[in-house]
MOPAC internal coordinates of N, CA, C and O (Angstrom, degrees):
PM7 1SCF
backbone

  N    0.0000 0     0.00 0     0.00 0    0    0    0
  C    1.4143 1     0.00 0     0.00 0    1    0    0
  C    1.5168 1   111.96 1     0.00 0    2    1    0
  O    1.2310 1   122.08 1   143.26 1    3    2    1
  N    1.3163 1   113.63 1   -36.74 1    3    2    1
  C    1.6477 1   117.14 1  -179.30 1    5    3    2
  C    1.6010 1   105.03 1   -67.82 1    6    5    3
  O    1.2310 1   119.99 1   137.96 1    7    6    5
  N    1.2555 1   117.62 1   -42.04 1    7    6    5
  C    1.4486 1   115.61 1  -179.59 1    9    7    6
  C    1.4654 1   116.79 1   -66.89 1   10    9    7
  O    1.2310 1   119.90 1   148.67 1   11   10    9
  N    1.3334 1   117.80 1   -31.33 1   11   10    9
  C    1.4085 1   125.38 1   178.07 1   13   11   10
  C    1.5820 1   109.00 1   -73.95 1   14   13   11
  O    1.2310 1   120.69 1   143.57 1   15   14   13
  N    1.2690 1   116.28 1   -36.43 1   15   14   13
  C    1.5429 1   122.67 1   175.06 1   17   15   14
  C    1.5228 1   108.97 1   -65.02 1   18   17   15
  O    1.2310 1   121.16 1   134.79 1   19   18   17
  N    1.3177 1   115.39 1   -45.21 1   19   18   17
  C    1.4510 1   122.98 1  -179.46 1   21   19   18
  C    1.4441 1   113.60 1   -62.51 1   22   21   19
  O    1.2310 1   121.87 1   135.67 1   23   22   21
  N    1.3126 1   114.02 1   -44.33 1   23   22   21
  C    1.5117 1   116.82 1   168.56 1   25   23   22
  C    1.5111 1   118.58 1   -57.74 1   26   25   23
  O    1.2310 1   123.74 1   134.90 1   27   26   25
  N    1.4003 1   110.43 1   -45.10 1   27   26   25
  C    1.5305 1   115.93 1   173.72 1   29   27   26
  C    1.4655 1   112.40 1   -58.34 1   30   29   27
  O    1.2310 1   119.12 1   134.06 1   31   30   29
  N    1.2942 1   119.29 1   -45.94 1   31   30   29
  C    1.4632 1   119.16 1  -175.86 1   33   31   30
  C    1.6077 1   109.75 1   -69.01 1   34   33   31
  O    1.2310 1   121.00 1   144.23 1   35   34   33
  N    1.4089 1   115.69 1   -35.77 1   35   34   33
  C    1.4161 1   113.99 1   173.99 1   37   35   34
  C    1.5120 1   114.05 1   -61.58 1   38   37   35
  O    1.2310 1   121.55 1   141.79 1   39   38   37
  N    1.3552 1   114.65 1   -38.21 1   39   38   37
  C    1.4268 1   121.54 1  -172.10 1   41   39   38
  C    1.6499 1   103.00 1   -71.43 1   42   41   39
  O    1.2310 1   122.00 1   139.52 1   43   42   41
  N    1.2684 1   113.77 1   -40.48 1   43   42   41
  C    1.6061 1   118.99 1   178.73 1   45   43   42
  C    1.5419 1   110.08 1   -61.42 1   46   45   43
  O    1.2310 1   118.71 1   137.92 1   47   46   45
  N    1.4082 1   120.06 1   -42.08 1   47   46   45
  C    1.3805 1   129.82 1   178.55 1   49   47   46
  C    1.6159 1   105.90 1   -60.53 1   50   49   47
  O    1.2310 1   120.36 1   131.64 1   51   50   49
  N    1.3311 1   116.93 1   -48.36 1   51   50   49
  C    1.5308 1   119.31 1  -178.58 1   53   51   50
  C    1.5400 1   104.85 1   -62.92 1   54   53   51
  O    1.2310 1   119.77 1   135.97 1   55   54   53
  N    1.3777 1   118.05 1   -44.03 1   55   54   53
  C    1.4518 1   118.86 1  -177.28 1   57   55   54
  C    1.6324 1   112.13 1   -59.14 1   58   57   55
  O    1.2310 1   121.76 1   136.05 1   59   58   57
  N    1.3434 1   114.24 1   -43.95 1   59   58   57
  C    1.5126 1   123.32 1  -178.97 1   61   59   58
  C    1.5740 1   101.51 1   -60.02 1   62   61   59
  O    1.2310 1   118.99 1   126.28 1   63   62   61
  N    1.2550 1   119.53 1   -53.72 1   63   62   61
  C    1.4507 1   124.55 1  -176.95 1   65   63   62
  C    1.5207 1   113.31 1   -52.50 1   66   65   63
  O    1.2310 1   122.83 1   132.72 1   67   66   65
  N    1.3628 1   112.19 1   -47.28 1   67   66   65
  C    1.4918 1   120.31 1   175.33 1   69   67   66
  C    1.4777 1   112.15 1   -57.85 1   70   69   67
  O    1.2310 1   120.40 1   126.55 1   71   70   69
  N    1.2555 1   116.85 1   -53.45 1   71   70   69
  C    1.5281 1   126.19 1  -178.63 1   73   71   70
  C    1.4827 1   108.15 1   -58.90 1   74   73   71
  O    1.2310 1   119.97 1   130.11 1   75   74   73
  N    1.3121 1   117.66 1   -49.89 1   75   74   73
  C    1.5018 1   120.08 1   177.45 1   77   75   74
  C    1.5523 1   114.66 1   -59.02 1   78   77   75
  O    1.2310 1   120.56 1   141.25 1   79   78   77
  N    1.2755 1   116.54 1   -38.75 1   79   78   77
  C    1.4930 1   122.06 1   179.55 1   81   79   78
  C    1.5137 1   110.65 1   -70.44 1   82   81   79
  O    1.2310 1   123.09 1   149.06 1   83   82   81
  N    1.4221 1   111.69 1   -30.94 1   83   82   81
  C    1.4360 1   111.85 1   178.38 1   85   83   82
  C    1.5380 1   110.63 1   -74.98 1   86   85   83
  O    1.2310 1   122.50 1   141.52 1   87   86   85
  N    1.2486 1   112.81 1   -38.48 1   87   86   85
  C    1.6072 1   118.66 1  -179.38 1   89   87   86
  C    1.4559 1   107.69 1   -68.07 1   90   89   87
  O    1.2310 1   118.01 1   139.78 1   91   90   89
  N    1.4499 1   121.39 1   -40.22 1   91   90   89
  C    1.4705 1   122.89 1   172.38 1   93   91   90
  C    1.5343 1   115.11 1   -56.14 1   94   93   91
  O    1.2310 1   119.40 1   143.86 1   95   94   93
  N    1.3799 1   118.75 1   -36.14 1   95   94   93
  C    1.3919 1   122.95 1  -177.97 1   97   95   94
  C    1.4563 1   113.22 1   -72.05 1   98   97   95
  O    1.2310 1   122.16 1   141.40 1   99   98   97
  N    1.4180 1   113.47 1   -38.60 1   99   98   97
  C    1.4439 1   123.26 1  -179.72 1  101   99   98
  C    1.5338 1   106.04 1   -62.16 1  102  101   99
  O    1.2310 1   120.11 1   127.49 1  103  102  101
  N    1.3713 1   117.40 1   -52.51 1  103  102  101
  C    1.3525 1   120.29 1  -169.26 1  105  103  102
  C    1.6617 1   110.23 1   -74.01 1  106  105  103
  O    1.2310 1   120.46 1   157.59 1  107  106  105
  N    1.2771 1   116.72 1   -22.41 1  107  106  105
  C    1.4360 1   117.09 1   176.65 1  109  107  106
  C    1.5096 1   104.76 1   -74.37 1  110  109  107
  O    1.2310 1   117.17 1   145.30 1  111  110  109
  N    1.2693 1   122.99 1   -34.70 1  111  110  109
  C    1.3480 1   123.20 1  -178.33 1  113  111  110
  C    1.6036 1   111.79 1   -74.35 1  114  113  111
  O    1.2310 1   121.96 1   142.50 1  115  114  113
  N    1.2998 1   113.85 1   -37.50 1  115  114  113
  C    1.3943 1   118.46 1   164.80 1  117  115  114
  C    1.5001 1   119.98 1   -53.25 1  118  117  115
  O    1.2310 1   121.71 1   133.49 1  119  118  117
  N    1.3312 1   114.33 1   -46.51 1  119  118  117
  C    1.3114 1   122.86 1   178.39 1  121  119  118
  C    1.5929 1   115.34 1   -58.95 1  122  121  119
  O    1.2310 1   123.47 1   140.59 1  123  122  121
  N    1.3381 1   110.95 1   -39.41 1  123  122  121
  C    1.4870 1   120.35 1   170.55 1  125  123  122
  C    1.4779 1   115.76 1   -65.01 1  126  125  123
  O    1.2310 1   124.06 1   137.93 1  127  126  125
  N    1.4069 1   109.82 1   -42.07 1  127  126  125
  C    1.4653 1   111.50 1   176.78 1  129  127  126
  C    1.5106 1   116.20 1   -68.12 1  130  129  127
  O    1.2310 1   118.99 1   141.80 1  131  130  129
  N    1.2460 1   119.53 1   -38.20 1  131  130  129
  C    1.5337 1   127.42 1  -178.21 1  133  131  130
  C    1.5393 1   102.30 1   -72.37 1  134  133  131
  O    1.2310 1   115.94 1   150.49 1  135  134  133
  N    1.2574 1   125.32 1   -29.51 1  135  134  133
  C    1.5155 1   122.37 1   179.25 1  137  135  134
  C    1.5288 1   109.08 1   -70.57 1  138  137  135
  O    1.2310 1   121.47 1   157.56 1  139  138  137
  N    1.3841 1   114.80 1   -22.44 1  139  138  137
  C    1.3816 1   120.30 1   174.03 1  141  139  138
  C    1.5942 1   115.69 1   -99.17 1  142  141  139
  O    1.2310 1   119.81 1    35.42 1  143  142  141
  N    1.2475 1   117.97 1  -144.58 1  143  142  141
  C    1.4244 1   116.12 1   178.43 1  145  143  142
  C    1.5717 1   109.29 1  -117.97 1  146  145  143
  O    1.2310 1   119.06 1  -167.49 1  147  146  145
  N    1.2260 1   119.40 1    12.51 1  147  146  145
  C    1.3709 1   117.81 1  -173.41 1  149  147  146
  C    1.5868 1   113.29 1   -75.11 1  150  149  147
  O    1.2310 1   120.37 1   154.33 1  151  150  149
  N    1.3476 1   116.90 1   -25.67 1  151  150  149
  C    1.5571 1   117.37 1  -177.69 1  153  151  150
  C    1.5410 1   104.83 1  -104.38 1  154  153  151
  O    1.2310 1   116.36 1  -154.41 1  155  154  153
  N    1.2554 1   124.52 1    25.59 1  155  154  153
  C    1.4819 1   119.17 1   173.83 1  157  155  154
  C    1.4750 1   113.15 1   -48.95 1  158  157  155
  O    1.2310 1   117.80 1   -42.12 1  159  158  157
  N    1.3042 1   121.80 1   137.88 1  159  158  157
  C    1.4296 1   126.47 1   175.36 1  161  159  158
  C    1.5238 1   112.54 1    82.91 1  162  161  159
  O    1.2310 1   119.10 1   175.62 1  163  162  161
  N    1.3442 1   119.33 1    -4.38 1  163  162  161
  C    1.4297 1   119.62 1   176.92 1  165  163  162
  C    1.5959 1   114.13 1  -102.68 1  166  165  163
  O    1.2310 1   120.71 1  -170.97 1  167  166  165
  N    1.1918 1   116.26 1     9.03 1  167  166  165
  C    1.5831 1   126.04 1  -171.48 1  169  167  166
  C    1.5098 1   103.80 1   -58.09 1  170  169  167
  O    1.2310 1   119.29 1   126.62 1  171  170  169
  N    1.3778 1   118.96 1   -53.38 1  171  170  169
  C    1.4716 1   120.94 1  -174.85 1  173  171  170
  C    1.5078 1   112.24 1   -57.28 1  174  173  171
  O    1.2310 1   121.92 1   126.33 1  175  174  173
  N    1.4053 1   113.94 1   -53.67 1  175  174  173
  C    1.3345 1   113.18 1  -173.42 1  177  175  174
  C    1.5607 1   118.04 1   -69.97 1  178  177  175
  O    1.2310 1   119.78 1   141.87 1  179  178  177
  N    1.3919 1   118.02 1   -38.13 1  179  178  177
  C    1.4389 1   121.19 1   174.54 1  181  179  178
  C    1.4351 1   112.42 1   -77.33 1  182  181  179
  O    1.2310 1   117.76 1   149.34 1  183  182  181
  N    1.3771 1   121.86 1   -30.66 1  183  182  181
  C    1.4191 1   124.58 1   174.40 1  185  183  182
  C    1.6297 1   111.03 1   -61.35 1  186  185  183
  O    1.2310 1   121.53 1   130.31 1  187  186  185
  N    1.2213 1   114.67 1   -49.69 1  187  186  185
  C    1.6108 1   116.84 1  -179.28 1  189  187  186
  C    1.4066 1   104.61 1   -65.77 1  190  189  187
  O    1.2310 1   115.89 1   141.14 1  191  190  189
  N    1.2585 1   125.41 1   -38.86 1  191  190  189
  C    1.5658 1   123.80 1  -172.83 1  193  191  190
  C    1.6146 1   103.83 1   -72.50 1  194  193  191
  O    1.2310 1   117.03 1   130.73 1  195  194  193
  N    1.2295 1   123.25 1   -49.27 1  195  194  193
  C    1.4697 1   124.52 1   179.79 1  197  195  194
  C    1.4816 1   115.96 1   -62.78 1  198  197  195
  O    1.2310 1   122.82 1   143.82 1  199  198  197
  N    1.3584 1   112.21 1   -36.18 1  199  198  197
  C    1.5710 1   117.75 1   171.60 1  201  199  198
  C    1.5915 1   107.26 1   -54.23 1  202  201  199
  O    1.2310 1   121.96 1   125.20 1  203  202  201
  N    1.2456 1   113.86 1   -54.80 1  203  202  201
  C    1.5092 1   114.89 1  -176.19 1  205  203  202
  C    1.5410 1   111.22 1   -64.92 1  206  205  203
  O    1.2310 1   121.22 1   147.42 1  207  206  205
  N    1.3161 1   115.28 1   -32.58 1  207  206  205
  C    1.5109 1   118.35 1  -177.28 1  209  207  206
  C    1.5190 1   107.59 1   -72.68 1  210  209  207
  O    1.2310 1   118.34 1   140.13 1  211  210  209
  N    1.2930 1   120.77 1   -39.87 1  211  210  209
  C    1.3928 1   125.15 1   179.23 1  213  211  210
  C    1.5219 1   103.96 1   -54.75 1  214  213  211
  O    1.2310 1   121.35 1   123.83 1  215  214  213
  N    1.2539 1   115.03 1   -56.17 1  215  214  213
  C    1.5524 1   121.04 1  -170.05 1  217  215  214
  C    1.6050 1   102.76 1   -59.08 1  218  217  215
  O    1.2310 1   118.44 1   130.18 1  219  218  217
  N    1.3655 1   120.59 1   -49.82 1  219  218  217
  C    1.4849 1   119.21 1  -177.74 1  221  219  218
  C    1.5094 1   110.38 1   -61.43 1  222  221  219
  O    1.2310 1   117.95 1   134.63 1  223  222  221
  N    1.3106 1   121.51 1   -45.37 1  223  222  221
  C    1.4056 1   120.21 1  -176.11 1  225  223  222
  C    1.5787 1   110.08 1   -75.92 1  226  225  223
  O    1.2310 1   118.50 1   153.72 1  227  226  225
  N    1.3405 1   120.46 1   -26.28 1  227  226  225
  C    1.3996 1   111.61 1   169.10 1  229  227  226
  C    1.4402 1   115.50 1   -74.25 1  230  229  227
  O    1.2310 1   118.65 1   150.61 1  231  230  229
  N    1.3377 1   120.18 1   -29.39 1  231  230  229
  C    1.5327 1   120.40 1   174.94 1  233  231  230
  C    1.5216 1   110.00 1   -62.40 1  234  233  231
  O    1.2310 1   121.05 1   138.30 1  235  234  233
  N    1.3873 1   115.60 1   -41.70 1  235  234  233
  C    1.5357 1   122.68 1   179.01 1  237  235  234
  C    1.4958 1   107.04 1   -58.00 1  238  237  235
  O    1.2310 1   118.73 1   121.61 1  239  238  237
  N    1.3013 1   120.03 1   -58.39 1  239  238  237
  C    1.4470 1   120.68 1   175.87 1  241  239  238
  C    1.4003 1   125.03 1   -59.70 1  242  241  239
  O    1.2310 1   121.70 1   144.96 1  243  242  241
  N    1.4026 1   114.36 1   -35.04 1  243  242  241
  C    1.6301 1   116.02 1   168.42 1  245  243  242
  C    1.3635 1   109.24 1   -62.92 1  246  245  243
  O    1.2310 1   119.38 1   141.96 1  247  246  245
  N    1.3294 1   118.78 1   -38.04 1  247  246  245
  C    1.5699 1   117.01 1  -175.38 1  249  247  246
  C    1.5569 1   111.39 1   -67.18 1  250  249  247
  O    1.2310 1   123.44 1   157.74 1  251  250  249
  N    1.3204 1   111.02 1   -22.26 1  251  250  249
  C    1.5257 1   116.88 1   179.13 1  253  251  250
  C    1.5176 1   109.43 1   -93.29 1  254  253  251
  O    1.2310 1   117.94 1  -177.41 1  255  254  253
  N    1.2948 1   121.52 1     2.59 1  255  254  253
  C    1.3591 1   124.25 1  -170.89 1  257  255  254
  C    1.5930 1   114.66 1    55.64 1  258  257  255
  O    1.2310 1   120.07 1  -150.04 1  259  258  257
  N    1.3863 1   117.48 1    29.96 1  259  258  257
  C    1.4301 1   123.82 1  -175.12 1  261  259  258
  C    1.4819 1   116.75 1   -98.31 1  262  261  259
  O    1.2310 1   118.82 1   179.59 1  263  262  261
  N    1.3559 1   119.85 1    -0.41 1  263  262  261
  C    1.3909 1   123.74 1   172.75 1  265  263  262
  C    1.4701 1   116.37 1   -85.72 1  266  265  263
  O    1.2310 1   119.99 1   -67.12 1  267  266  265
  N    1.4301 1   117.62 1   112.88 1  267  266  265
  C    1.3543 1   121.67 1  -177.25 1  269  267  266
  C    1.4043 1   113.55 1  -138.34 1  270  269  267
  O    1.2310 1   119.24 1   -47.61 1  271  270  269
  N    1.3762 1   119.05 1   132.39 1  271  270  269
  C    1.3761 1   112.75 1   178.58 1  273  271  270
  C    1.5057 1   118.20 1    61.15 1  274  273  271
  O    1.2310 1   121.08 1  -141.87 1  275  274  273
  N    1.3998 1   115.54 1    38.13 1  275  274  273
  C    1.4570 1   115.09 1   180.00 1  277  275  274
  C    1.5161 1   113.67 1  -114.69 1  278  277  275
  O    1.2310 1   119.63 1  -147.55 1  279  278  277
  N    1.2923 1   118.30 1    32.45 1  279  278  277
  C    1.5241 1   122.61 1   179.23 1  281  279  278
  C    1.4645 1   113.90 1   -53.08 1  282  281  279
  O    1.2310 1   118.62 1   152.08 1  283  282  281
  N    1.3625 1   120.24 1   -27.92 1  283  282  281
  C    1.4403 1   123.96 1  -179.19 1  285  283  282
  C    1.4409 1   108.59 1   -61.96 1  286  285  283
  O    1.2310 1   117.86 1   150.63 1  287  286  285
  N    1.3037 1   121.68 1   -29.37 1  287  286  285
  C    1.4745 1   127.31 1   176.96 1  289  287  286
  C    1.4208 1   115.16 1   -64.80 1  290  289  287
  O    1.2310 1   118.68 1   149.27 1  291  290  289
  N    1.3835 1   120.12 1   -30.73 1  291  290  289
  C    1.3707 1   123.92 1  -176.20 1  293  291  290
  C    1.5839 1   119.65 1   -48.06 1  294  293  291
  O    1.2310 1   122.64 1   132.84 1  295  294  293
  N    1.3790 1   112.55 1   -47.16 1  295  294  293
  C    1.4428 1   111.98 1   175.12 1  297  295  294
  C    1.3974 1   124.16 1   -72.85 1  298  297  295
  O    1.2310 1   125.11 1   164.40 1  299  298  297
  N    1.3479 1   107.79 1   -15.60 1  299  298  297
  C    1.6142 1   120.46 1  -178.60 1  301  299  298
  C    1.6077 1    99.38 1   -82.17 1  302  301  299
  O    1.2310 1   118.62 1   138.46 1  303  302  301
  N    1.2702 1   120.24 1   -41.54 1  303  302  301
  C    1.4616 1   118.75 1  -179.15 1  305  303  302
  C    1.4402 1   109.92 1   -66.54 1  306  305  303
  O    1.2310 1   120.63 1   135.10 1  307  306  305
  N    1.3658 1   116.41 1   -44.90 1  307  306  305
  C    1.5188 1   123.76 1  -176.23 1  309  307  306
  C    1.6040 1   104.99 1   -58.32 1  310  309  307
  O    1.2310 1   118.57 1   127.78 1  311  310  309
  N    1.2938 1   120.33 1   -52.22 1  311  310  309
  C    1.5026 1   121.00 1  -176.72 1  313  311  310
  C    1.5466 1   108.43 1   -65.34 1  314  313  311
  O    1.2310 1   119.45 1   143.10 1  315  314  313
  N    1.3555 1   118.66 1   -36.90 1  315  314  313
  C    1.4316 1   114.94 1   179.11 1  317  315  314
  C    1.4068 1   111.88 1   -65.80 1  318  317  315
  O    1.2310 1   119.95 1   138.70 1  319  318  317
  N    1.3393 1   117.70 1   -41.30 1  319  318  317
  C    1.4824 1   118.43 1   178.12 1  321  319  318
  C    1.4187 1   116.24 1   -66.48 1  322  321  319
  O    1.2310 1   119.29 1   155.90 1  323  322  321
  N    1.2704 1   118.96 1   -24.10 1  323  322  321
  C    1.5776 1   126.89 1   176.08 1  325  323  322
  C    1.4915 1   107.81 1   -76.44 1  326  325  323
  O    1.2310 1   119.88 1   140.97 1  327  326  325
  N    1.3037 1   117.84 1   -39.03 1  327  326  325
  C    1.4756 1   123.84 1  -176.07 1  329  327  326
  C    1.5655 1   109.73 1   -81.86 1  330  329  327
  O    1.2310 1   120.82 1   142.76 1  331  330  329
  N    1.2919 1   116.03 1   -37.24 1  331  330  329
  C    1.4487 1   122.61 1  -172.94 1  333  331  330
  C    1.5620 1   108.15 1  -138.77 1  334  333  331
  O    1.2310 1   120.26 1  -104.15 1  335  334  333
  N    1.3716 1   117.11 1    75.85 1  335  334  333
  C    1.5691 1   113.52 1  -174.49 1  337  335  334
  C    1.4672 1   111.77 1   -58.90 1  338  337  335
  O    1.2310 1   122.64 1   -35.00 1  339  338  337
  N    1.3417 1   112.56 1   145.00 1  339  338  337
  C    1.4483 1   120.12 1  -179.38 1  341  339  338
  C    1.5760 1   107.57 1   -62.15 1  342  341  339
  O    1.2310 1   120.55 1   -24.08 1  343  342  341
  N    1.2669 1   116.55 1   155.92 1  343  342  341
  C    1.4468 1   118.79 1   170.29 1  345  343  342
  C    1.4302 1   111.24 1   -72.44 1  346  345  343
  O    1.2310 1   121.22 1   -32.34 1  347  346  345
  N    1.3414 1   115.27 1   147.66 1  347  346  345
  C    1.4063 1   126.18 1  -171.80 1  349  347  346
  C    1.6065 1   100.65 1   -81.30 1  350  349  347
  O    1.2310 1   120.19 1   -48.93 1  351  350  349
  N    1.3870 1   117.25 1   131.07 1  351  350  349
  C    1.4391 1   121.75 1   179.61 1  353  351  350
  C    1.5671 1   109.17 1   -75.64 1  354  353  351
  O    1.2310 1   118.61 1   -49.70 1  355  354  353
  N    1.3108 1   120.26 1   130.30 1  355  354  353
  C    1.4753 1   119.78 1  -178.86 1  357  355  354
  C    1.4922 1   111.25 1   -95.90 1  358  357  355
  O    1.2310 1   120.10 1   180.00 1  359  358  357

């Protein structure tokens, strides 16, 4: 049973890595498109979504003690929270 669980966890880790890599590529493409004019008019929709996703990913990485030397993100988080305030936790 231990070997079966170890294989499952290995498979899950590969799945997370694959999904995270896909997400990284999508948002790298978005960044390039927003730097140009291709995404004009989509700022509100994508901005709100990415603000939430930044918080979620930051929480995941903080929980793993994997955030290191990311001070450059602080002003981005602050501006995102000002433009798209996080929902209050009930």
